[in-house]
NUTORLUM-383223 format. One record per atom (N, C-alpha, C): x, z, y. Coordinates in steps of 0.02 Angstrom, whole numbers, padded with zeros to 5 digits, always signed. Last residue first. Example, Ala and Ser with C-alpha at 12.3 -4.5 7.8 and 13.67 -1.06 7.14 Angstrom:
// residues 2
+00642+00354-00112 +00684+00357-00053 +00645+00394+00002 +00660+00390-00284 +00615+00390-00225 +00660+00390-00165 
// end
This chain:
// residues 307
+01060+00965-02142 +01071+00893-02142 +01076+00882-02228 +00906+01034-02083 +00970+01060-02122 +00998+00979-02133 +00831+01109-01956 +00823+01064-02004 +00916+01055-02009 +00715+01197-01907 +00789+01238-01937 +00797+01165-01995 +00631+01150-01787 +00648+01176-01856 +00705+01193-01864 +00643+01137-01641 +00578+01165-01666 +00586+01196-01737 +00768+01075-01623 +00749+01158-01575 +00692+01194-01612 +00740+00951-01661 +00796+01005-01695 +00789+01087-01667 +00675+00850-01639 +00638+00924-01664 +00694+00978-01700 +00738+00750-01612 +00705+00780-01564 +00673+00836-01577 +00831+00743-01699 +00872+00739-01631 +00804+00763-01591 +00757+00716-01814 +00810+00768-01828 +00815+00766-01739 +00689+00593-01769 +00648+00661-01795 +00694+00722-01795 +00791+00517-01786 +00751+00521-01705 +00714+00596-01715 +00815+00501-01889 +00886+00519-01854 +00833+00552-01800 +00700+00449-01975 +00724+00519-01993 +00770+00548-01933 +00677+00328-01906 +00627+00380-01872 +00650+00434-01903 +00802+00267-01942 +00809+00263-01875 +00760+00336-01860 +00774+00242-02072 +00825+00280-02070 +00824+00308-02001 +00653+00165-02074 +00624+00230-02096 +00699+00275-02066 +00656+00058-01912 +00665+00073-01999 +00677+00143-02002 +00539-00031-01833 +00574+00032-01831 +00588+00055-01898 +00537-00218-01763 +00509-00140-01787 +00565-00077-01798 +00588-00321-01693 +00569-00333-01771 +00551-00259-01799 +00609-00416-01545 +00588-00350-01571 +00559-00348-01660 +00718-00508-01510 +00668-00503-01520 +00651-00435-01555 +00835-00461-01357 +00808-00478-01425 +00740-00483-01454 +00835-00403-01247 +00804-00479-01234 +00792-00482-01293 +00815-00264-01145 +00797-00275-01223 +00784-00347-01216 +00940-00209-01062 +00880-00228-01038 +00879-00271-01131 +01072-00174-01062 +01035-00128-01085 +00960-00158-01087 +01216-00266-01123 +01157-00252-01084 +01104-00203-01102 +01374-00189-01067 +01337-00194-01124 +01262-00201-01088 +01485-00324-00967 +01440-00252-00990 +01385-00255-01038 +01613-00378-00953 +01572-00400-00992 +01524-00334-01027 +01692-00303-00848 +01672-00398-00824 +01628-00413-00878 +01692-00196-00883 +01659-00207-00827 +01644-00289-00794 +01634-00205-01064 +01676-00189-01017 +01657-00188-00942 +01621-00172-01237 +01595-00167-01180 +01625-00170-01116 +01672-00131-01366 +01689-00195-01325 +01661-00212-01264 +01568-00016-01398 +01639-00007-01378 +01676-00061-01346 +01449-00088-01402 +01463-00030-01348 +01536-00025-01325 +01470-00145-01528 +01465-00176-01469 +01468-00135-01391 +01479-00029-01605 +01522-00088-01605 +01520-00115-01534 +01375+00039-01604 +01417+00067-01565 +01484+00010-01576 +01251-00112-01608 +01273-00046-01615 +01327-00027-01577 +01224-00227-01605 +01283-00236-01624 +01293-00159-01634 +01079-00242-01574 +01121-00262-01530 +01190-00259-01556 +01012-00168-01669 +00998-00246-01686 +01047-00272-01636 +01040-00033-01632 +01074-00051-01699 +01068-00132-01704 +00956-00023-01529 +01039-00025-01524 +01066-00051-01586 +00816-00041-01596 +00862-00096-01542 +00919-00091-01533 +00823+00083-01658 +00839+00026-01699 +00853-00034-01650 +00827+00172-01547 +00875+00180-01607 +00882+00114-01647 +00700+00132-01505 +00771+00124-01465 +00820+00120-01503 +00617+00176-01607 +00612+00107-01599 +00682+00100-01546 +00636+00326-01593 +00668+00274-01657 +00666+00207-01641 +00597+00338-01474 +00663+00355-01473 +00677+00321-01541 +00445+00297-01496 +00490+00277-01439 +00563+00278-01452 +00412+00400-01569 +00409+00347-01605 +00454+00290-01568 +00447+00521-01508 +00478+00518-01560 +00466+00433-01579 +00361+00519-01399 +00407+00533-01384 +00468+00505-01445 +00221+00516-01457 +00236+00463-01422 +00328+00435-01412 +00220+00660-01508 +00225+00578-01547 +00257+00537-01520 +00244+00719-01379 +00282+00726-01436 +00291+00666-01498 +00119+00689-01329 +00180+00664-01296 +00250+00672-01335 +00027+00753-01418 +00031+00675-01399 +00099+00644-01372 +00092+00867-01522 +00071+00832-01456 +00080+00775-01456 +00058+00938-01674 +00109+00900-01637 +00066+00874-01559 -00008+00974-01779 +00012+01021-01745 +00054+00985-01688 -00055+00895-01888 -00100+00893-01836 -00073+00941-01773 +00000+00994-02008 -00026+00947-01987 -00074+00933-01931 +00137+01103-01958 +00059+01098-01984 +00031+01024-01962 +00291+01112-02016 +00237+01087-01951 +00188+01103-02001 +00402+01141-02085 +00365+01195-02073 +00302+01163-02038 +00474+01027-02137 +00507+01048-02100 +00451+01116-02064 +00377+00939-02209 +00430+00964-02262 +00482+01016-02206 +00290+00910-02116 +00257+00964-02163 +00324+00983-02188 +00360+00814-02053 +00327+00867-02019 +00313+00918-02055 +00388+00722-02155 +00446+00765-02124 +00422+00828-02082 +00246+00668-02180 +00300+00710-02230 +00361+00741-02209 +00244+00626-02049 +00199+00679-02073 +00221+00714-02125 +00336+00517-02060 +00333+00570-02007 +00303+00619-02024 +00286+00441-02159 +00347+00465-02167 +00363+00517-02113 +00158+00404-02123 +00166+00444-02171 +00228+00480-02190 +00206+00317-02007 +00163+00379-02007 +00172+00429-02052 +00255+00224-02076 +00303+00241-02029 +00255+00320-02015 +00154+00166-02143 +00212+00176-02187 +00256+00233-02140 +00088+00098-02021 +00065+00161-02067 +00123+00200-02123 +00168+00022-01979 +00159+00071-01930 +00139+00135-01977 +00192-00107-02034 +00222-00064-02070 +00217-00007-02032 +00095-00202-01956 +00104-00213-02033 +00137-00153-02060 +00119-00183-01831 +00062-00139-01861 +00048-00143-01929 +00211-00173-01724 +00230-00183-01800 +00174-00137-01842 +00157-00196-01593 +00195-00234-01623 +00215-00246-01702 +00088-00067-01573 +00066-00125-01596 +00095-00185-01624 +00123+00055-01577 +00162+00023-01601 +00139-00057-01632 +00045+00147-01478 +00098+00128-01457 +00144+00075-01504 -00058+00130-01567 -00083+00106-01514 -00021+00088-01473 -00025+00213-01682 -00030+00145-01685 -00049+00112-01629 -00017+00343-01612 +00048+00315-01624 +00027+00242-01630 -00145+00352-01574 -00116+00350-01533 -00042+00328-01543 -00190+00374-01720 -00224+00312-01677 -00162+00307-01618 -00139+00490-01764 -00124+00425-01790 -00133+00375-01756 -00184+00574-01686 -00121+00585-01656 -00101+00498-01722 -00318+00576-01741 -00301+00561-01682 -00241+00537-01634 -00289+00627-01864 -00320+00564-01867 -00318+00521-01786 -00239+00775-01856 -00211+00707-01860 -00230+00648-01866 -00317+00828-01678 -00335+00820-01762 -00286+00765-01770 -00238+00896-01536 -00265+00861-01574 -00271+00844-01633 -00227+01059-01479 -00186+01023-01518 -00237+00956-01546 -00314+01110-01333 -00276+01105-01403 -00250+01055-01413 -00367+01131-01176 -00348+01066-01221 -00292+01091-01276 -00503+01204-01113 -00450+01213-01144 -00423+01156-01188 -00564+01221-00965 -00578+01191-01007 -00502+01189-01045 -00658+01325-00847 -00589+01311-00880 -00597+01297-00939 -00770+01236-00724 -00759+01276-00786 -00694+01278-00800 -00681+01337-00585 -00731+01322-00646 -00757+01268-00664 -00604+01403-00492 -00580+01348-00530 -00631+01365-00602 -00640+01530-00416 -00663+01459-00389 -00637+01407-00451 -00555+01636-00496 -00635+01634-00493 -00674+01581-00462 -00440+01593-00465 -00442+01583-00549 -00530+01593-00532 -00408+01626-00346 -00415+01547-00349 -00432+01548-00430 -00430+01766-00338 -00462+01729-00281 -00463+01650-00294 -00340+01806-00437 -00395+01793-00464 -00445+01759-00415 -00193+01687-00459 -00218+01768-00429 -00300+01741-00449 -00095+01648-00582 -00146+01624-00543 -00178+01690-00513 -00027+01690-00703 +00004+01697-00629 -00048+01670-00575 -00084+01667-00820 -00083+01737-00791 -00058+01731-00714 -00049+01519-00836 -00121+01552-00824 -00130+01613-00786 +00081+01490-00883 +00071+01504-00799 +00004+01530-00798 +00048+01473-01025 +00102+01526-01018 +00095+01543-00924 -00036+01348-01024 -00049+01406-01051 -00021+01482-01029 -00008+01264-00883 +00018+01276-00940 -00014+01345-00954 -00155+01183-00781 -00081+01231-00799 -00075+01245-00866 -00232+01092-00665 -00204+01107-00724 -00139+01157-00720 -00370+01047-00566 -00310+01065-00570 -00298+01081-00647 -00474+00948-00478 -00465+00972-00524 -00386+00986-00528 -00617+00878-00358 -00555+00925-00365 -00539+00937-00443 -00663+00756-00262 -00672+00792-00325 -00609+00823-00348 -00776+00685-00118 -00709+00710-00155 -00728+00761-00209 -00882+00622-00071 -00849+00584-00148 -00800+00623-00184 -00905+00684+00039 -00951+00702-00021 -00915+00670-00076 -00740+00724+00110 -00794+00684+00092 -00838+00691+00047 -00715+00886+00190 -00706+00834+00120 -00760+00794+00138 -00647+00924+00357 -00694+00928+00312 -00706+00869+00239 -00513+00999+00433 -00535+00932+00393 -00584+00936+00337 -00478+01057+00574 -00508+01074+00518 -00533+01005+00490 -00322+01046+00672 -00373+01027+00643 -00408+01048+00586 -00188+01057+00710 -00222+01093+00756 -00302+01070+00737 -00086+00993+00632 -00124+00964+00664 -00180+00978+00701 -00032+01115+00573 +00013+01074+00617 -00033+01014+00663 -00143+01185+00518 -00091+01224+00586 -00056+01163+00615 -00273+01128+00451 -00200+01113+00452 -00174+01146+00546 -00384+01188+00338 -00363+01191+00409 -00306+01187+00412 -00523+01109+00244 -00462+01153+00241 -00432+01133+00317 -00679+01129+00161 -00632+01106+00215 -00569+01140+00211 -00774+01181+00100 -00758+01123+00083 -00720+01093+00113 -00881+01289+00070 -00856+01263+00147 -00835+01195+00114 -00906+01322-00062 -00952+01294-00026 -00947+01263+00038 -00740+01311-00119 -00798+01352-00122 -00849+01306-00088 -00607+01254-00105 -00639+01260-00171 -00718+01297-00185 -00561+01256+00024 -00571+01202-00029 -00624+01189-00080 -00544+01379+00053 -00604+01355+00076 -00602+01296+00054 -00440+01410-00040 -00483+01449-00045 -00547+01416-00012 -00312+01362-00016 -00365+01318-00053 -00433+01367-00037 -00236+01443+00042 -00255+01394+00088 -00319+01347+00047 -00182+01522-00057 -00228+01545-00017 -00275+01494+00017 -00065+01461-00106 -00139+01455-00140 -00190+01474-00102 +00045+01541-00034 +00013+01450-00021 -00057+01440-00034 +00019+01651-00099 +00026+01641-00028 +00016+01564-00003 +00043+01625-00254 -00021+01652-00199 -00023+01642-00130 +00151+01471-00264 +00138+01563-00252 +00082+01576-00241 +00124+01376-00416 +00111+01380-00342 +00121+01450-00319 +00106+01349-00544 +00193+01389-00524 +00165+01376-00451 -00016+01332-00570 -00005+01410-00596 +00074+01420-00582 -00026+01211-00569 -00054+01246-00503 -00023+01317-00506 +00012+01077-00625 +00061+01138-00647 +00052+01190-00566 -00065+00986-00516 -00034+00977-00562 +00013+01044-00581 -00202+00935-00442 -00148+00973-00448 -00122+00996-00497 -00291+00792-00384 -00261+00829-00458 -00199+00887-00432 -00433+00731-00316 -00373+00766-00287 -00352+00811-00376 -00511+00578-00286 -00488+00616-00336 -00426+00672-00329 -00577+00537-00137 -00545+00527-00190 -00540+00595-00246 -00623+00526-00001 -00674+00532-00049 -00656+00531-00119 -00524+00534+00096 -00553+00450+00075 -00612+00478+00015 -00504+00674+00139 -00527+00597+00178 -00562+00555+00145 -00485+00727+00012 -00528+00736+00037 -00556+00691+00106 -00353+00644-00025 -00412+00641-00064 -00480+00668-00029 -00268+00681+00094 -00289+00625+00071 -00358+00604+00043 -00253+00826+00048 -00303+00802+00106 -00320+00740+00116 -00194+00795-00077 -00241+00845-00065 -00299+00802-00008 -00080+00744-00033 -00110+00710-00083 -00196+00750-00080 -00054+00777+00142 -00028+00788+00081 -00084+00758+00033 -00009+00675+00285 -00050+00713+00262 -00044+00730+00177 +00120+00681+00402 +00094+00654+00331 +00042+00701+00290 +00177+00625+00559 +00128+00679+00511 +00108+00644+00449 +00355+00589+00610 +00274+00568+00570 +00235+00617+00552 +00446+00618+00742 +00428+00640+00685 +00342+00606+00664 +00479+00522+00852 +00539+00551+00825 +00514+00586+00763 +00442+00355+00896 +00428+00420+00882 +00480+00456+00843 +00508+00239+00925 +00459+00257+00976 +00446+00327+00948 +00554+00187+00809 +00601+00193+00871 +00556+00245+00931 +00506+00234+00656 +00491+00210+00711 +00534+00230+00779 +00529+00318+00553 +00564+00263+00558 +00555+00218+00628 +00548+00495+00585 +00499+00439+00586 +00550+00362+00567 +00558+00627+00468 +00572+00599+00510 +00557+00523+00514 +00389+00721+00426 +00454+00688+00418 +00471+00649+00481 +00271+00846+00416 +00304+00810+00452 +00376+00782+00420 +00137+00890+00323 +00195+00907+00343 +00235+00845+00385 -00032+00964+00287 +00006+00907+00321 +00080+00942+00341 -00066+01043+00165 -00128+01026+00208 -00071+00954+00240 +00013+01095+00037 -00046+01072+00043 -00096+01033+00089 +00117+01133+00146 +00136+01063+00112 +00061+01047+00082 +00074+01245+00212 +00066+01179+00256 +00089+01130+00206 +00104+01347+00107 +00022+01329+00112 +00028+01262+00152 +00241+01262+00006 +00204+01318+00068 +00121+01282+00067 +00313+01259-00146 +00264+01237-00118 +00225+01294-00048 +00404+01302-00239 +00432+01318-00156 +00372+01287-00110 +00352+01321-00359 +00368+01372-00343 +00374+01377-00261 +00238+01183-00386 +00291+01210-00391 +00307+01273-00353 +00126+01035-00428 +00159+01116-00418 +00201+01134-00414 +00113+00906-00356 +00147+00930-00405 +00155+00996-00392 -00045+00803-00339 -00013+00853-00300 +00037+00884-00365 -00114+00649-00333 -00080+00705-00362 -00036+00733-00324 -00270+00563-00325 -00204+00583-00276 -00175+00658-00322 -00345+00427-00374 -00316+00478-00393 -00248+00490-00358 -00502+00336-00326 -00436+00345-00311 -00406+00408-00338 -00620+00302-00461 -00611+00318-00403 -00527+00341-00395 -00692+00246-00574 -00668+00207-00524 -00664+00235-00458 -00725+00316-00672 -00756+00320-00625 -00737+00278-00569 -00614+00268-00776 -00689+00256-00777 -00729+00271-00732 -00490+00316-00702 -00510+00243-00728 -00580+00232-00718 -00513+00444-00690 -00497+00402-00642 -00522+00335-00638 -00513+00464-00823 -00571+00478-00796 -00562+00442-00715 -00370+00445-00877 -00450+00417-00890 -00496+00432-00845 -00298+00546-00783 -00294+00464-00775 -00361+00421-00800 -00342+00649-00844 -00370+00635-00766 -00352+00571-00764 -00304+00631-00972 -00368+00644-00968 -00383+00636-00893 -00152+00648-00956 -00192+00583-00961 -00256+00589-00966 -00144+00765-00906 -00134+00737-00854 -00168+00666-00870 -00163+00829-01040 -00198+00862-00972 -00188+00801-00917 -00084+00823-01164 -00139+00772-01143 -00165+00783-01075 +00002+00932-01218 -00053+00910-01242 -00106+00850-01210 +00115+00936-01153 +00106+00884-01196 +00054+00870-01235 +00113+01107-01148 +00134+01041-01135 +00136+00997-01163 -00052+01184-01175 +00012+01190-01190 +00041+01122-01171 -00175+01202-01052 -00157+01185-01119 -00074+01198-01122 -00315+01196-00951 -00279+01230-00989 -00232+01204-01036 -00395+01148-00822 -00354+01130-00892 -00322+01163-00881 -00515+01179-00716 -00457+01207-00727 -00440+01190-00790 -00639+01108-00597 -00612+01125-00665 -00544+01143-00651 -00754+01127-00474 -00685+01130-00493 -00628+01149-00546 -00920+01053-00455 -00863+01103-00475 -00786+01100-00476 -01001+00989-00324 -00980+00983-00378 -00914+01048-00414 -01174+01059-00291 -01098+01050-00253 -01064+01040-00334 -01329+01043-00258 -01291+01055-00306 -01210+01036-00287 -01433+00986-00188 -01433+01061-00197 -01377+01101-00236 -01405+00851-00200 -01422+00876-00134 -01426+00940-00120 -01268+00827-00319 -01335+00813-00293 -01343+00853-00205 -01154+00785-00431 -01182+00833-00388 -01242+00788-00348 -01034+00808-00572 -01091+00791-00538 -01123+00823-00501 -00917+00876-00618 -00909+00858-00550 -00971+00812-00524 -00955+00932-00731 -00936+00983-00689 -00920+00930-00615 -00970+00816-00821 -01050+00853-00810 -01025+00902-00747 -00838+00763-00827 -00896+00734-00782 -00939+00764-00790 -00790+00874-00898 -00757+00871-00814 -00814+00830-00780 -00872+00872-01019 -00872+00914-00992 -00846+00911-00918 -00817+00733-01060 -00875+00750-01045 -00893+00804-01014 -00675+00757-01103 -00697+00711-01044 -00771+00712-00998 -00695+00851-01195 -00665+00870-01134 -00687+00824-01071 -00745+00774-01287 -00793+00818-01267 -00776+00844-01200 -00663+00656-01305 -00716+00644-01266 -00749+00699-01244 -00531+00677-01356 -00543+00701-01284 -00599+00705-01254 -00476+00514-01429 -00507+00585-01428 -00521+00600-01366 -00380+00405-01342 -00406+00433-01405 -00433+00501-01411 -00357+00257-01276 -00380+00329-01250 -00405+00354-01310 -00213+00136-01230 -00268+00174-01261 -00289+00246-01255 -00120+00112-01123 -00176+00062-01146 -00228+00085-01186 -00028+00161-01017 -00068+00187-01014 -00132+00122-01048 +00092+00066-00984 +00089+00139-01013 +00042+00163-01032 +00024-00046-00920 +00073-00045-01008 +00084+00005-01053 -00032-00016-00809 -00070-00019-00867 -00037-00021-00932 +00020+00126-00727 +00045+00059-00749 +00015+00031-00812 -00084+00217-00620 -00040+00214-00668 -00028+00153-00691 -00074+00262-00457 -00096+00206-00492 -00039+00185-00557 -00107+00392-00327 -00071+00376-00388 -00109+00297-00443 -00125+00337-00164 -00155+00356-00224 -00100+00337-00280 -00008+00405-00016 -00030+00343-00075 -00059+00372-00143 -00051+00509+00095 -00026+00500+00035 -00045+00439+00007 -00072+00431+00278 -00097+00484+00232 -00056+00463+00153 -00008+00482+00421 -00008+00437+00364 -00018+00469+00326 -00079+00479+00591 -00063+00523+00532 -00063+00486+00476 -00086+00506+00765 -00050+00457+00710 -00032+00504+00654 -00173+00612+00848 -00126+00601+00809 -00113+00558+00765 -00313+00652+00904 -00260+00604+00943 -00200+00604+00909 -00366+00709+00785 -00359+00746+00835 -00303+00720+00888 -00316+00574+00679 -00339+00633+00672 -00320+00691+00740 -00308+00413+00627 -00309+00449+00686 -00352+00530+00684 -00219+00345+00496 -00279+00363+00544 -00249+00407+00603 -00132+00229+00391 -00130+00265+00469 -00201+00275+00491 -00091+00141+00301 -00128+00214+00287 -00123+00269+00338 -00080+00014+00325 -00157+00037+00298 -00161+00099+00282 +00055+00016+00367 -00016+00029+00425 -00079+00045+00408 +00113+00036+00251 +00112+00091+00286 +00058+00079+00340 +00033-00033+00102 +00062-00060+00172 +00047+00001+00191 +00042+00002-00061 +00003-00006+00002 +00050+00004+00064 
// end
């Protein structure tokens, strides 16, 4: 989005909006399972003349698909998605409006609306990821956003910004950070939707979707993966989608490295003839030995894997 399209005027000040997040389609092709959670989120966001949308909180272990579910609801509802990444150094004004050095010779500083306020202004979805890592002092600014007032005050702008009727809010936190959220925020984040581990069948579907090019052999590799998983003490279905995707991606890259000549080609590379990191060769699949190696490397901290 061009900067000129992001400019708005607030209280006689020229302000730049945050850009919405646009997932690249090739990375987010299929969506499997989570229909119950998707339905709960959609129902919570429904609103009418006498009913305000609710502000749900997703709770789950890292990698269970909290973010992916938000991307999917944005796609299905056709609403722009603005993401604010929570961390310990977030200030209250970071949630509203900040300043940056300007690229314009006629101006010293530019005002920058946060993703939260940009979503409020445009009627988009605001997703605060890792909200449990934000300190209570900063979170206090959210109180008026999450209740019936639906506005936010910015000290920098000297303005109260009211939310567009189409504005929707959702947050997510890892299970371990849930107890760090103050009660004045927790009481406003309802409903709380817990995302557990997906069943084996859904994990299998996710892997098949990631491995479309080798659909004739992927079921054999999936069986090998689960055999390794159970052999090392894992429970069927007790893996996150993120870990499953990383495992097969890593195995694919190990296979690709082997096809390009492996370590011999790398050792012969030089500044004049560098090793090509862009995959130009024909993709032929994942070999079982590479899946086993990827498993040992990625899950060595999870299991007592013996050579």
